[in-house]
MIZA-533527 format. One record per residue: residue in one letter; y, z, x of N, C-alpha, C, O in turn. Coordinates in steps of 0.001 Angstrom, whole numbers, plus 500000, padded with zeros to 6 digits. Example, Ala and Ser with C-alpha at 12.3 -4.5 7.8 and 13.67 -1.06 7.14 Angstrom:
BEGIN
a494310507800513190495500507800512300496700507800513200496681508465514236
s497750507080512850498940507140513670500030507870512900501138508039513409
// end
This chain:
BEGIN
x314573627858528722315038629025528008314340629225526654314251630371526213
x313838628185525964313051628463524762311850629315525020311457630085524143
x311232629220526201310069630049526530310471631513526578309746632381526091
x311652631790527180312114633170527255312424633722525872312158634892525598
x312977632903525010313275633345523649312026633680522869311965634682522157
x311018632816523016309747633080522352309079634357522855308449635089522092
x309231634607524155308625635802524719309304637054524167308629638032523845
x310629637032524056311326638181523531310959638430522082310764639575521674
x310863637338521283310454637505519863309063638096519742308793638927518875
x308179637645520634306812638198520617306797639683520920306100640460520267
x307570640063521913307643641479522308308248642323521198307773643426520927
x309299641812520550309890642560519446308932642767518286308873643841517689
x308176641701517977307208641800516920306096642806517254305657643590516412
x305657642748518541304627643686518950305124645102518966304390646034518637
x306367645266519346306956646600519395307102647186518018306880648383517834
x307480646355517012307650646848515642306319647199514999306245648077514139
x305249646495515429303923646756514825303167647820515557302138648266515049
x303595648260516705302864649267517458303122650640516907304119650880516225
x302196651558517215302343652927516771303475653611517519303694653288518686
x304196654526516918305258655227517604304738655939518807303753656673518722
x305379655740519933304944656391521172305605657734521305306554658063520594
x305089658490522219305643659814522483306946659672523217306964659287524386
x308034659974522552309353659763523166309607660714524288310454660446525141
x308902661822524322309112662754525411308642662216526741309140662619527793
x307660661282526701307117660684527914307903659462528354307706658975529467
x308786658955527510309545657748527860310566658077528932311187659140528905
x310739657154529883311701657386530949313119657286530413313391656519529490
x313998658044530983315406657990530583316038656730531111315742656306532229
x316910656119530321317568654882530654318982655153531134319716655928530520
x319357654525532215320721654694532746321604653601532155321116652612531609
x322902653801532277323866652855531749324944652600532774325175653409533672
x325599651465532629326704651110533499326294650776534913325211650236535140
x327174651101535890326874650776537298325611651458537795324902650909538638
x325322652650537281324109653331537712322858652526537339321909652441538118
x322871651931536125321745651129535708321612649877536576320496649485536916
x322731649243536941322690648062537753322134648419539155321307647698539713
x322605649526539688322113649932541009320611650271540967319874649978541908
x320176650889539864318763651205539725317935649908539627316853649825540209
x318422648925538915317682647662538786317627646938540162316607646348540517
x318711646997540900318717646367542220317708647047543158317096646385543996
x317538648345543017316569649039543859315138648763543488314232648945544301
x314922648316542235313555648107541749313115646672541741311960646405541407
x313981645709542094313587644328542021312588644008543132312534644682544161
x311781642933542886310738642570543821311248641815545003312440641520545088
x310357641488545934310781640761547165311275639344546879312191638863547545
x310666638664545878311122637296545580312533637300545043313359636481545445
x312821638233544120314171638333543586315175638737544641316315638272544641
x314740639620545555315617640028546653315938638817547562317078638651547994
x314932637984547844315169636798548674316103635827547958316953635208548598
x315959635685546643316862634788545869318275635316545909319213634541546096
x318461636640545736319779637228545804320407637040547201321607636783547304
x319631637161548235320141636975549599320581635548549785321640635296550360
x319784634601549308320144633162549405321426632864548646322291632132549128
x321539633432547472322753633217546660323971633872547318325083633351547225
x323763635006547978324887635631548675325391634754549833326597634622550042
x324473634171550563324870633272551654325614632056551104326634631631551649
x325071631500549997325740630311549384327115630675548877328043629875548992
x327272631881548310328569632275547785329588632449548925330733632011548812
x329158633095550028330091633274551143330517631933551736331686631736552070
x329563631016551863329901629716552402330824628925551478331784628299551928
x330521628963550179331374628236549228332807628786549203333767628021549107
x332945630108549288334286630665549324335004630360550624336227630224550639
x334265630253551709334867629835552978335398628394552854336496628091553319
x334608627517552225335053626148552036336259626090551075337205625333551296
x336204626885550031337303626864549052338607627351549685339642626704549525
x338578628457550387339807628955551007340318628015552113341523627821552271
x339358627426552886339783626451553890340429625244553302341431624754553823
x339861624741552200340441623536551576341796623832550944342704623001550976
x341920625020550373343217625378549777344291625414550858345395624919550635
x344001625979552009344961626023553093345272624643553614346434624312553849
x344219623813553802344410622479554335345215621603553415346141620923553856
x344872621607552120345589620775551166347061621232551004347960620413550814
x347275622552551084348653623025550985349490622539552164350617622080551979
x348948622638553361349682622148554548349867620641554488350936620133554825
x348835619922554062348908618457554037349978618020553020350744617095553290
x350030618675551868351034618318550855352452618578551357353344617746551188
x352649619752551980353994620119552410354457619173553535355583618676553503
x353598618932554513353984618065555640354143616591555233354971615868555786
x353339616167554264353466614775553810354797614549553116355416613499553291
x355246615524552327356556615371551673357669615330552711358599614532552588
x357584616187553740358626616183554748358583614863555550359626614292555870
x357383614396555863357274613178556690357795611964555926358489611130556508
x357477611846554636357912610668553909359440610643553769360047609572553763
x360061611835553656361527611870553609362131611452554949363111610709555005
x361518611951556029362002611560557371361748610055557640362552609378558282
x360623609570557136360283608141557348361322607244556652361730606234557225
x361749607582555458362666606740554721364128606880555214364965606016554950
x364413607978555930365758608135556454365913607480557848367018607093558229
x364820607361558591364877606832559936365193605320559905364860604607558958
x365843604877560974366206603472561086365402602710562139365449601481562180
x364680603410562972363902602768564038362493603306564016362277604469563674
x361524602474564378360151602911564431359915603972565520359057604842565372
x360678603886566601360512604875567676360900606276567180360294607266567589
x361883606358566319362287607671565775361165608218564910360837609403564979
x360573607343564089359483607825563214358290608258564046357640609256563732
x357992607504565122356861607853565974357085609210566648356133609968566833
x358284609513567005358582610820567622358432611945566618358024613046566985
x358753611691565357358645612696564318357214612889563874356839613997563490
x356389611829563913355059611901563382354159612884564122353229613441563539
x354435613098565406353607614027566186353735615467565714352881616299566017
x354791615763564977354977617123564486354341617405563149354435618521562638
x353688616398562568353024616547561253351558616245561379351074615241560858
x350830617131562087349425616867562379348529617053561152347405616550561142
x348990617757560125348183617947558926348464616883557873347775616837556854
x349435616048558089349793615029557096348955613769557292348986613190558377
x348203613319556274347452612069556411348390610860556547348015609857557154
x349592610944555994350520609829556101350972609648557554351103608525558041
x351206610777558235351586610696559631350453610122560510350698609371561454
x349223610495560174348070609952560897347978608443560733347709607722561694
x348202607966559507348141606527559248349238605814560031348995604762560623
x350432606375560039351547605733560746351242605683562247351493604656562878
x350713606755562834350420606734564260349414605680564643349532605051565694
x348406605481563780347394604460564091347980603043563970347719602178564806
x348765602829562928349373601524562765350408601255563828350514600134564325
x351166602261564180352174602083565236351514601814566584352041601026567370
x350413602425566867349677602177568094349237600702568148349336600054569190
x348756600193567022348374598761566974349596597874567162349531596843567831
x350701598282566571351944597495566750352377597483568233352807596448568743
x352263598630568919352653598696570298351776597801571155352277597119572049
x350459597792570893349561596954571672349856595478571449349654594655572342
x350330595151570267350589593720569940351916593243570462352008592108570929
x352945594052570407354294593598570733354934594313571912355978593892572410
x354302595401572357354925596211573403356065597084572905356791597662573713
x356238597194571588357279598000570995358584597302570776359557597911570330
x358617595984571096359864595206570915359577593995570044358565593314570208
x360484593743569120360396592544568319359450592674567154358789593698566982
x359390591622566349358523591649565171357068591463565564356779590915566627
x356130591922564704354716591713564995354321590251564854354770589552563946
x353470589805565775353048588399565774352081588101564660352033586975564164
x351297589106564251350272588899563216350119590197562452349879591246563049
x350257590138561116350165591330560304348709591683559969348446592805559537
x347771590774560153346383591063559769345831592255560565345219593126559946
x346003592356561897345497593524562591346143594827562132345500595876562118
x347402594754561763348075595945561261347510596369559909347356597558559630
x347208595386559085346613595707557779345239596335557942344917597300557248
x344420595804558849343087596381559096343215597791559672342461598689559297
x344153597980560568344367599289561114344793600311560050344368601466560074
x345634599861559124346080600732558038344914601094557126344759602255556749
x344104600119556773342934600395555930341959601343556588341471602271555944
x341661601126557872340736601976558589341269603410558672340536604366558421
x342546603550559024343110604859559143343194605590557813342991606803557753
x343492604853556743343497605468555397342104605963555013341958607055554462
x341084605162555305339724605574554995339330606829555778338700607741555244
x339721606853557069339393608032557885340118609269557368339553610363557377
x341363609112556917342103610261556415341489610834555150341405612052554992
x341051609947554235340420610405552989339059611043553310338691612048552701
x338320610472554250337032611073554661337227612451555244336440613359554977
x338260612614556030338555613952556583338860614958555492338435616110555578
x339592614543554464339869615449553341338625615781552543338542616858551954
x337664614888552512336467615104551726335380615877552492334288616099551968
x335674616272553699334678616968554519334250618282553853335088619049553380
x332951618527553824332295619727553241332365619771551713331926620755551118
x332891618760551077332910618740549637331513618572549068331224619071547981
x330631617868549798329262617699549300328500619033549292327667619269548417
x328786619892550259328161621200550215328648622030549020327881622769548402
x329899621891548722330438622614547555329814622124546265329517622919545373
x329610620807546158328957620253544979327492620692544905326978621000543830
x326837620713546056325419621119546064325243622560545633324352622869544841
x326094623454546151326021624853545752326301625004544268325624625774543587
x327290624279543756327632624361542331326478623900541459326252624460540385
x325732622872541910324663622308541068323357623063541161322596623083540194
x323068623691542306321740624253542528321708625770542319320642626330542067
x322851626435542417322842627906542301322238628410540976321433629340541008
x322596627828539803321967628326538577320450628171538574319742629031538050
x319949627091539151318475626888539165317797627828540129316677628275539884
x318474628136541236317913629145542161317823630497541491316815631193541604
x318896630870540783318850632129540047317819632109538940317157633119538704
x317661630960538238316648630894537198315232630997537753314336631520537091
x315035630497538966313734630650539624313394632125539819312277632549539526
x314351632903540310314118634325540433313834635019539131313029635948539073
x314513634558538054314292635142536739312892634833536229312227635716535685
x312435633604536393311104633207535957310028634003536682309063634452536063
x310188634183538011309223634957538763309224636386538282308156636982538142
x310402636966538020310468638330537517309840638517536167309205639541535915
x310003637538535279309391637601533940307878637457534031307138638099533286
x307426636615534943305979636487535154305394637812535591304333638208535110
x306078638516536508305591639817536926305628640804535814304740641649535704
x306669640722534952306753641664533827305624641461532840305052642436532352
x305289640223532534304190639964531610302843640302532241301915640727531554
x302747640112533540301515640499534247301299642023534161300168642504534089
x302418642762534172302298644192534032301853644692532678301501645863532532
x301865643799531662301386644202530325299916644561530343299451645332529504
x299174644003531301297752644279531350297458645732531713296430646283531319
x298363646342532460298182647748532871298867648695531916298626649900531994
x299707648217531021300429649080530084299523649460528938298524648789528676
x299863650524528262299033650990527133299159650088525931298182649940525197
x300300649478525685300513648626524536301528647563524898302341647751525802
x301479646416524172302408645314524428303732645572523710304036644933522702
x304510646507524234305779646888523603306948646395524466306812646121525658
x308053646301523825309267645861524531309672646892525569310216646540526615
x309408648179525285309759649218526228308987649089527529309458649528528578
x307824648500527470307011648388528685307501647300529620307339647429530833
x308093646234529106308512645120529959310016644937530013310499644118530795
x310777645671529209312230645498529213312844645736530576313679644937530998
x312472646812531304313082646998532654312816645841533590313710645429534329
x311581645297533577311265644190534452312037642943534118312477642217535010
x312209642683532806312957641499532374314430641635532697315065640671533124
x314984642835532497316404643043532801316641642868534306317651642291534709
x315711643363535140315847643168536574315789641684536945316517641223537824
x314903640939536252314757639511536583316007638742536193316371637786536877
x316664639126535132317873638405534674319053638553535621320027637805535524
x318972639514536539320062639680537517320228638414538352321351638021538668
x319123637781538708319233636586539539319901635440538802320635634664539415
x319666635312537498320371634269536741321877634541536699322677633618536854
x322262635793536491323667636151536504324289635880537850325423635409537931
x323545636177538927324087635914540260324238634433540506325212634002541123
x323281633638540028323397632184540189324631631626539483325327630773540034
x324904632096538285326133631653537576327383632123538279328380631404538341
x327327633349538817328480633898539540328811633053540758329982632931541117
x327807632466541403328045631626542555328480630231542132329335629633542786
x327915629699541055328120628308540677329482628057540028330106627028540290
x329950628978539189331163628704538437332399628498539337333108627510539149
x332688629397540316333836629078541198333693627774541980334666627060542222
x332430627483542372332221626247543135332488625018542293333056624045542788
x332082625041541000332345623920540110333823623731539882334329622610539946
x334531624833539612335977624726539346336708624206540572337555623319540466
x336378624762541748337038624323542971336713622866543271337597622120543693
x335482622445543068335134621047543367335916620110542504336412619098543000
x336051620400541218336805619500540311338280619471540698338890618402540700
x338863620618541024340254620644541414340489619890542712341437619113542819
x339638620115543687339811619463544969339581617941544861340231617166545562
x338685617531544010338465616088543812339712615433543251340078614332543663
x340367616103542315341611615544541779342712615446542835343466614473542866
x342801616459543697343822616425544748343542615353545776344467614714546277
x342256615145546100341887614091547060342229612733546501342683611861547242
x342021612525545193342409611265544576343926611048544682344389609936544938
x344679612116544483346142612020544597346529611678546014347419610854546223
x345888612284546994346153611959548398345810610494548692346568609801549370
x344674610031548183344292608653548432345302607667547846345626606662548480
x345801607948546638346823607078546058348109607106546870348721606059547083
x348539608298547336349748608377548158349558607655549481350500607027549965
x348393607719550078348157607013551350348208605513551149348779604798551973
x347606605011550041347685603575549771349120603097549555349506602035550044
x349905603883548824351311603516548626352053603509549940352861602616550193
x351789604496550786352477604526552086352080603358552985352907602817553719
x350807602977552918350367601827553727351133600584553298351600599826554148
x351267600368552025352000599181551570353471599265551981354058598257552376
x354065600439551893355474600596552293355645600357553792356619599733554215
x354688600857554607354791600686556046354617599216556421355355598706557264
x353646598526555804353436597122556102354632596287555679355008595345556376
x355230596620554550356443595910554127357582596105555132358360595185555387
x357671597302555694358708597574556688358472596739557930359410596175558493
x357221596658558359356907595832559554357109594370559262357488593616560157
x356872593948558056357037592535557710358507592173557647358850591006557838
x359383593119557388360811592850557297361487592846558664362675592536558747
x360788593171559714361386593189561040361949591836561448363059591799561979
x361252590718561231361857589406561575363165589142560880364113588650561493
x363227589470559584364459589238558839365574590113559348366724589679559414
x365252591351559714366295592222560222366765591795561598367957591870561898
x365837591345562444366214590947563799367043589680563814367803589451564756
x366911588843562777367681587612562751369120587843562289369976586985562504
x369403588988561659370738589255561166371590589737562315371084590423563203
x372862589405562331373765589891563403373992591384563275374110591912562170
x374050592045564380374289593463564366375761593760564059376605592864564029
x376034595045563835377442595438563549378324595247564777379491594874564660
x377756595507565963378561595299567170378907593850567361380022593523567767
x377951592962567070378200591514567205379280591073566244380153590285566606
x379227591581565006380220591240564015381604591694564458382586590974564275
x381681592890565040382992593393565499383551592555566613384750592279566653
x382665592136567544383110591291568646383625589940568140384620589419568644
x382923589366567115383402588105566561384747588258565915385593587370566014
x384964589402565235386275589618564612387378589742565660388474589211565479
x387091590440566747388107590610567787388416589274568444389574589000568759
x387420588448568654387690587157569253388516586257568319389358585474568759
x388240586402567010389029585615566055390470586065566042391374585238565928
x390710587396566158392085587886566190392798587407567456393982587076567398
x392101587362568606392725586868569825393122585410569673394172584986570155
x392282584658569005392577583229568814393801583015567924394552582060568121
x394005583899566947395132583771566087396436584104566802397478583505566537
x396355585090567731397583585501568446397942584534569556399086584539570013
x397020583708570007397308582785571110398144581595570594398492580703571367
// end
């Protein structure tokens, strides 16, 4: 950008030192949307290619942004419902039946994978013989869930980082063409190259227009993914603790057994 500043200062100095030109021959300048449309019609093929590339990048980034917003919204809502149902349920079979209805929840996905490992190990009855396979299954499932949430985030970061430079490339090419046109102009005045420079700056504005939403969305989504990762880790610990408590719960007498013991004791007293 210092090169562009020096070029503008040079043109201003040359314009102030040049002889007054015939204003009647000067082209009329448009303003507002008409001027923008006129500049778009006059840009060169390189700038047009840059604008087309930025348009494609913008459409793709917005598709990713809207898709992630919908996915994260569903994942958050279903995860809250699933964790409430998980803490209210008293049997793993009940939780497994509920988990199939929360396909967007990463917590439900983790539970299904861990429960599948538990079924293979115990057949669905009794305490787990070894918690190490369950822990590995929980870690693997948690990693897969976070990876699924991070899908296409690299493209969003790439668009956010490269769009300003792509737009700046179009601007540099346009300014080069504008200075090259000074050789055919009558004098090195700002009026001679201002239209070309203004047309070239459109690509820089377009690059910023594409990059700013992508940067904001990437930062917001990164924060939400970190929150999901922390929630998944907490749920994994809670689920493993629940599985580890199964032996202690199975060793305790059930309520029906306690009632039968009380009835037998009452019969013994009456005899």
